[in-house]
C-alpha positions as CSV (number, residue, x, y, z in Angstrom):
1,X,89.5,135.7,294.9
2,X,91.5,138.8,293.6
3,X,90.9,140.3,290.2
4,X,94.2,138.9,288.9
5,X,93.4,135.4,290.0
6,X,89.9,135.7,288.4
7,X,91.4,136.8,285.1
8,X,94.1,134.0,285.1
9,X,91.2,131.5,285.7
10,X,89.3,132.9,282.8
11,X,92.4,132.7,280.6
12,X,93.0,129.0,281.6
13,X,89.4,128.2,280.7
14,X,89.6,129.8,277.3
15,X,92.9,128.1,276.5
16,X,91.4,124.7,277.5
17,X,88.4,125.3,275.3
18,X,90.7,126.2,272.4
19,X,92.6,122.9,272.9
20,X,89.4,120.9,273.0
21,X,88.2,122.6,269.8
22,X,91.4,121.8,268.0
23,X,91.3,118.2,269.0
24,X,87.6,118.1,268.0
25,X,88.5,119.4,264.5
26,X,91.3,116.9,264.2
27,X,89.1,113.9,265.1
28,X,86.3,115.1,262.8
29,X,88.8,115.2,259.8
30,X,90.2,111.8,260.8
31,X,86.8,110.3,261.0
32,X,85.8,111.5,257.5
33,X,89.0,110.1,256.0
34,X,88.9,106.8,257.8
35,X,87.3,103.8,256.0
36,X,87.3,101.4,259.0
37,X,84.0,101.1,261.0
38,X,85.8,100.2,264.2
39,X,88.0,103.3,263.9
40,X,85.0,105.5,263.2
41,X,83.3,104.0,266.4
42,X,86.4,104.8,268.5
43,X,86.6,108.3,267.1
44,X,82.9,108.8,267.7
45,X,83.3,107.9,271.4
46,X,86.2,110.2,271.7
47,X,84.2,113.1,270.1
48,X,81.3,112.5,272.6
49,X,83.8,112.8,275.5
50,X,85.2,116.0,274.0
51,X,81.6,117.4,273.8
52,X,81.2,116.7,277.5
53,X,84.6,118.2,278.4
54,X,83.7,121.3,276.3
55,X,80.3,121.7,278.0
56,X,81.9,121.6,281.5
57,X,84.6,124.0,280.5
58,X,82.1,126.4,279.1
59,X,80.0,126.3,282.3
60,X,83.1,127.0,284.3
61,X,84.1,129.9,282.1
62,X,80.5,131.5,282.4
63,X,80.7,131.0,286.1
64,X,84.1,132.8,286.3
65,X,82.9,135.6,284.2
66,X,79.8,136.2,286.4
67,X,82.0,136.2,289.6
68,X,84.5,138.6,288.1
69,X,83.7,142.3,288.8
70,X,86.2,144.4,286.8
71,X,84.5,147.8,287.0
72,X,84.0,149.6,290.3
73,X,80.9,151.9,290.3
74,X,81.6,155.5,291.0
75,X,79.7,157.4,293.7
76,X,77.7,160.5,292.8
77,X,79.9,163.4,291.7
78,X,83.2,161.5,292.3
79,X,86.1,161.7,289.9
80,X,87.9,158.6,288.5
81,X,91.1,159.7,290.0
82,X,89.7,159.7,293.5
83,X,88.4,156.1,293.6
84,X,90.1,154.1,296.3
85,X,92.9,156.7,296.3
86,X,94.3,155.2,293.1
87,X,95.5,156.9,290.0
88,X,94.6,155.3,286.7
89,X,97.6,153.9,284.7
90,X,96.5,155.9,281.6
91,X,97.4,159.1,283.4
92,X,100.9,158.1,284.1
93,X,103.4,158.9,281.4
94,X,106.6,156.8,281.3
95,X,109.7,157.8,279.5
96,X,111.2,154.6,278.1
97,X,111.6,151.3,280.0
98,X,114.5,152.8,282.0
99,X,113.4,156.5,282.2
100,X,113.9,158.3,285.5
101,X,110.6,160.1,285.2
102,X,108.7,156.9,284.9
103,X,110.4,155.4,288.0
104,X,109.7,158.6,290.0
105,X,106.0,158.6,289.2
106,X,105.7,154.9,290.1
107,X,107.1,155.8,293.6
108,X,105.0,158.9,294.1
109,X,101.6,157.8,292.8
110,X,99.5,155.1,294.4
111,X,99.3,152.1,292.0
112,X,97.7,148.8,292.7
113,X,99.8,145.6,292.6
114,X,98.0,144.3,289.6
115,X,98.7,147.6,287.7
116,X,102.3,147.5,288.8
117,X,102.7,144.0,287.4
118,X,101.2,145.0,284.2
119,X,103.6,147.9,283.8
120,X,106.5,145.6,284.5
121,X,105.3,143.2,281.7
122,X,105.1,146.2,279.3
123,X,108.6,147.2,280.2
124,X,110.0,143.7,279.6
125,X,108.2,143.6,276.2
126,X,110.1,146.6,275.0
127,X,113.4,144.6,275.1
128,X,114.5,143.2,271.7
129,X,115.8,139.7,271.6
130,X,118.9,139.0,269.7
131,X,118.8,135.7,267.9
132,X,122.2,134.3,267.0
133,X,122.3,132.5,263.7
134,X,124.5,129.4,263.7
135,X,126.3,128.8,260.5
136,X,127.7,125.3,259.9
137,X,131.3,125.5,258.8
138,X,132.5,123.4,255.9
139,X,135.0,120.7,257.0
140,X,137.9,121.4,254.8
141,X,139.7,118.2,255.7
142,X,136.7,116.1,254.8
143,X,136.4,118.0,251.5
144,X,140.0,117.1,250.7
145,X,139.4,113.5,251.7
146,X,136.4,113.4,249.4
147,X,138.2,114.9,246.4
148,X,140.9,112.2,246.7
149,X,139.2,109.0,247.8
150,X,135.5,109.5,246.8
151,X,135.7,107.2,243.8
152,X,137.3,104.4,245.8
153,X,134.8,104.8,248.7
154,X,131.8,104.5,246.2
155,X,133.2,101.2,244.9
156,X,133.4,99.7,248.4
157,X,130.1,101.1,249.3
158,X,128.4,99.5,246.3
159,X,129.7,96.2,247.4
160,X,128.1,96.8,250.9
161,X,131.5,96.5,252.6
162,X,130.7,99.3,254.9
163,X,127.0,98.6,255.6
164,X,127.4,98.3,259.4
165,X,129.4,101.5,259.4
166,X,126.7,103.3,257.5
167,X,124.0,102.3,260.0
168,X,126.3,103.4,263.0
169,X,127.0,106.7,261.2
170,X,123.3,107.5,260.9
171,X,122.6,106.6,264.5
172,X,125.6,108.4,265.9
173,X,124.3,111.8,264.6
174,X,127.7,112.7,263.1
175,X,127.5,115.3,260.3
176,X,129.0,113.0,257.7
177,X,127.5,111.0,254.9
178,X,128.9,107.5,254.3
179,X,131.0,108.5,251.2
180,X,132.6,111.4,252.9
181,X,133.4,109.4,256.1
182,X,134.8,106.4,254.3
183,X,136.9,108.8,252.3
184,X,138.2,110.3,255.6
185,X,139.0,106.8,256.9
186,X,141.1,106.1,253.8
187,X,142.9,109.4,254.0
188,X,143.7,109.0,257.7
189,X,145.0,105.5,257.1
190,X,147.2,106.7,254.2
191,X,148.6,109.4,256.4
192,X,149.3,106.9,259.2
193,X,151.0,104.6,256.7
194,X,153.2,107.5,255.4
195,X,154.2,108.5,259.0
196,X,155.0,104.9,259.8
197,X,157.3,104.7,256.8
198,X,159.2,107.8,258.0
199,X,159.4,106.2,261.5
200,X,160.6,102.9,260.1
201,X,163.4,104.6,258.1
202,X,164.4,106.6,261.1
203,X,164.8,103.6,263.4
204,X,166.8,101.8,260.7
205,X,169.6,104.3,261.0
206,X,169.2,105.7,264.6
207,X,168.8,104.4,268.1
208,X,166.8,105.9,270.9
209,X,168.1,105.5,274.5
210,X,167.2,106.8,278.0
211,X,170.5,108.5,278.6
212,X,172.2,111.4,276.8
213,X,172.6,111.6,273.9
214,X,169.1,110.2,273.4
215,X,169.5,109.8,269.6
216,X,172.6,107.9,268.3
217,X,173.6,106.3,265.1
218,X,172.5,102.6,264.7
219,X,175.1,99.8,264.7
220,X,174.8,96.1,264.0
221,X,173.1,94.1,261.3
222,X,170.7,95.9,259.0
223,X,168.5,92.8,258.5
224,X,168.0,92.4,262.3
225,X,167.0,96.1,262.5
226,X,164.5,95.7,259.6
227,X,162.9,92.6,261.2
228,X,162.6,94.3,264.7
229,X,161.0,97.5,263.3
230,X,159.0,96.2,260.4
231,X,155.9,95.8,262.6
232,X,155.5,99.5,262.6
233,X,154.4,99.6,259.0
234,X,151.5,97.3,259.8
235,X,150.4,98.3,263.2
236,X,150.1,102.1,262.6
237,X,147.7,102.0,259.6
238,X,145.7,99.0,261.0
239,X,145.1,100.7,264.3
240,X,144.2,104.0,262.6
241,X,141.7,102.3,260.3
242,X,140.1,100.1,263.1
243,X,139.7,103.2,265.3
244,X,138.1,105.3,262.6
245,X,135.8,102.4,261.7
246,X,134.7,101.8,265.3
247,X,134.4,105.4,266.2
248,X,130.7,105.9,265.1
249,X,129.8,102.8,267.0
250,X,131.4,104.2,270.2
251,X,129.6,107.5,269.6
252,X,126.4,105.8,269.1
253,X,126.7,104.0,272.4
254,X,127.6,107.1,274.2
255,X,124.5,108.9,272.8
256,X,122.4,105.8,273.7
257,X,123.4,106.1,277.4
258,X,122.6,109.8,277.5
259,X,119.2,109.3,275.8
260,X,118.4,106.4,278.2
261,X,119.2,108.8,281.1
262,X,116.9,111.5,279.8
263,X,114.1,109.2,278.6
264,X,112.4,108.3,282.0
265,X,112.0,112.0,283.0
266,X,110.9,113.1,279.5
267,X,108.3,110.3,279.6
268,X,106.9,111.6,282.9
269,X,106.7,115.1,281.3
270,X,105.0,113.7,278.3
271,X,102.6,111.8,280.4
272,X,101.5,115.0,282.2
273,X,101.0,116.8,278.9
274,X,99.0,114.0,277.3
275,X,96.5,114.2,280.1
276,X,95.2,117.4,278.5
277,X,94.1,115.5,275.3
278,X,96.6,117.4,273.2
279,X,97.7,116.4,269.7
280,X,100.5,113.9,270.0
281,X,102.6,115.9,267.5
282,X,102.3,118.9,269.8
283,X,103.6,116.8,272.7
284,X,106.9,116.2,270.9
285,X,107.1,119.9,269.9
286,X,106.7,121.0,273.5
287,X,109.4,118.6,274.8
288,X,111.8,119.7,272.0
289,X,111.4,123.4,273.0
290,X,112.0,122.9,276.8
291,X,115.8,122.5,276.3
292,X,115.8,120.2,279.3
293,X,116.5,117.0,277.2
294,X,119.3,118.0,274.7
295,X,119.8,114.5,273.2
296,X,116.2,113.6,273.0
297,X,115.5,117.0,271.4
298,X,117.6,116.0,268.4
299,X,115.6,112.8,267.9
300,X,112.3,114.6,268.3
301,X,113.3,117.3,265.9
302,X,114.0,114.5,263.4
303,X,110.4,113.3,264.0
304,X,109.0,116.7,263.5
305,X,111.1,117.1,260.3
306,X,109.7,113.9,259.0
307,X,106.1,115.2,259.5
308,X,106.4,118.9,258.7
309,X,109.1,118.8,256.0
310,X,108.7,115.4,254.3
311,X,105.0,115.2,254.8
312,X,104.8,111.8,256.5
313,X,102.0,111.0,258.9
314,X,102.9,110.5,262.6
315,X,102.7,106.7,262.6
316,X,105.0,106.3,259.5
317,X,107.5,108.8,261.0
318,X,107.6,107.0,264.3
319,X,108.3,103.7,262.5
320,X,111.1,105.3,260.4
321,X,112.7,106.9,263.5
322,X,112.5,103.6,265.4
323,X,114.8,102.0,262.8
324,X,117.4,104.8,262.9
325,X,117.2,105.5,266.6
326,X,120.6,105.2,268.5
327,X,118.8,103.9,271.6
328,X,116.9,100.6,271.8
329,X,114.6,101.9,274.5
330,X,113.7,105.0,272.5
331,X,113.1,102.7,269.5
332,X,110.8,100.5,271.5
333,X,108.9,103.6,272.6
334,X,108.4,104.9,269.1
335,X,107.1,101.5,268.0
336,X,104.8,101.2,270.9
337,X,103.5,104.6,270.4
338,X,102.7,103.9,266.7
339,X,100.9,100.8,267.7
340,X,98.9,102.6,270.4
341,X,97.8,105.3,268.0
342,X,96.9,102.8,265.3
343,X,94.9,100.7,267.6
344,X,93.1,103.7,269.2
345,X,94.5,103.1,272.7
346,X,94.8,105.7,275.5
347,X,97.9,107.8,275.0
348,X,97.9,109.0,278.6
349,X,97.8,105.4,279.9
350,X,100.7,104.4,277.5
351,X,102.9,107.3,278.5
352,X,102.2,106.7,282.2
353,X,103.1,102.9,282.1
354,X,106.1,103.6,279.9
355,X,107.3,106.2,282.4
356,X,107.0,103.8,285.3
357,X,108.9,101.0,283.6
358,X,111.7,103.3,282.3
359,X,112.1,104.9,285.7
360,X,112.4,101.4,287.3
361,X,115.1,100.5,284.7
362,X,116.9,103.8,285.4
363,X,117.0,103.0,289.1
364,X,118.4,99.5,288.4
365,X,121.1,101.0,286.1
366,X,122.2,103.4,288.8
367,X,122.5,100.6,291.3
368,X,124.6,98.6,288.9
369,X,126.9,101.6,288.2
370,X,127.3,102.1,292.0
371,X,128.3,98.4,292.4
372,X,130.7,98.7,289.4
373,X,132.3,101.9,291.0
374,X,133.0,99.9,294.2
375,X,134.7,97.1,292.1
376,X,136.8,99.5,290.1
377,X,137.9,101.1,293.4
378,X,139.2,97.7,294.6
379,X,140.9,97.0,291.3
380,X,142.5,100.5,291.3
381,X,143.9,99.9,294.8
382,X,145.3,96.5,293.9
383,X,146.8,97.5,290.6
384,X,148.0,101.0,291.1
385,X,149.1,101.0,294.7
386,X,149.9,97.5,295.8
387,X,151.3,96.0,292.5
388,X,154.0,98.8,291.9
389,X,155.3,98.4,295.4
390,X,155.6,94.7,295.0
391,X,157.3,95.1,291.5
392,X,159.8,97.6,292.9
393,X,160.8,95.3,295.8
394,X,161.3,92.3,293.3
395,X,163.4,94.5,291.0
396,X,165.6,95.7,293.9
397,X,166.0,92.1,295.2
398,X,167.0,91.0,291.7
399,X,169.5,93.9,291.5
400,X,171.1,93.1,294.9
401,X,171.2,89.3,294.4
402,X,172.3,89.5,290.7
403,X,169.6,87.1,289.6
404,X,167.7,87.7,286.4
405,X,167.6,91.2,284.7
406,X,169.7,93.7,286.7
407,X,168.5,97.3,286.3
408,X,169.9,100.5,287.8
409,X,168.1,102.3,290.5
410,X,167.2,105.3,288.2
411,X,165.9,102.8,285.5
412,X,163.7,101.0,288.2
413,X,162.3,104.3,289.4
414,X,161.6,105.4,285.8
415,X,160.0,102.0,284.9
416,X,157.7,102.0,288.0
417,X,156.8,105.7,287.7
418,X,156.0,105.4,284.0
419,X,154.0,102.2,284.6
420,X,152.0,103.9,287.3
421,X,151.4,107.0,285.2
422,X,150.3,105.0,282.2
423,X,147.9,102.8,284.3
424,X,146.4,106.0,285.8
425,X,145.8,107.5,282.4
426,X,144.3,104.4,281.0
427,X,142.1,104.0,284.1
428,X,140.8,107.6,283.8
429,X,140.0,107.1,280.1
430,X,138.1,104.0,281.0
431,X,136.1,105.6,283.7
432,X,135.3,108.5,281.3
433,X,134.0,106.2,278.6
434,X,132.1,104.1,281.3
435,X,130.5,107.3,282.7
436,X,129.4,108.6,279.3
437,X,127.9,105.2,278.5
438,X,125.8,105.1,281.7
439,X,125.1,109.0,282.1
């Protein structure tokens, strides 16, 4: 075993003893504050296991220290610079991390691989890290909406008209409170209604055609034109209101799919970490700093804020987050973990079994999405390729025979081309939504 491997083994043993000591201290404090005899018995058994683990780790550390020989004895009259043909690192002077003199000395002098690695680490340590501070910009549009419709929004919120919207808004992680978002809904609906009035007035006095001139003055009865265009005043604001009302729900479902995709692999990671008997709070902190699970990271940061900022204990924070979680699977995980901690069960076993079940569900979901993709492909071929050809043939036959609606050749081409383009756009939007919900 080389010197570097021996030192790494010693460091691992020391870190393991530190973790065991921290867990030991945590259990002692919990045992003193607990009033239940059954809980004290469980904690006492865990403390005995920790003592055994600490004893084994200490013996392993002492054995590693005995086997490690850092200093090499000098022969009589020999100088330190002549031992094994190496030059001590202390005698090498480096001029900065990127100095030419330092690199030249490293090439000329004989330095061991361990010393070379140490020097490289020292060089890297001299680089300063630039941390970018993210500033949250104020949404001026939401501010204007709040100044106009905040009082009206509060009246409806007190009547619990937007209770479901408030729940979806919290679970969707949108940076809006309920009053501001409802005010924005009202403002968008009012703007849509104003634009629909302008369009309604425009269509009363002008016609829009496919040939030049595209816009012409309207002719005919005004009453008929009012009845034929009056629906715009209703459809535009209603569609705007329904879209704004359902948007948080759609966003929540999208986040739920992304969390469900990350959860099985994060659970495997957490299962591996929990095997070292680490504090459960530290497990969430480690997963949150890996940057491998961006959507789970937001939920775990909420959990850590509940504990570190608001002062809740882990079980209470888990139950609170289970209520506001956008994913049902993540909510079940939080509730199960809270129950396991309260009952004194094995966290490692819980994480491992949960990881297996979630991974099995993940594989089933992927198989379902594959089957759905095959079905969508068949639908696309039927609707976008075969149906326009049949429709064009029917329209041409009707034009030649003079039966039914007779359209010009350019109008038939425009109708079929526009229909195919619209179907393609709708199909792409549907696939994008479907992919986000199953990602």
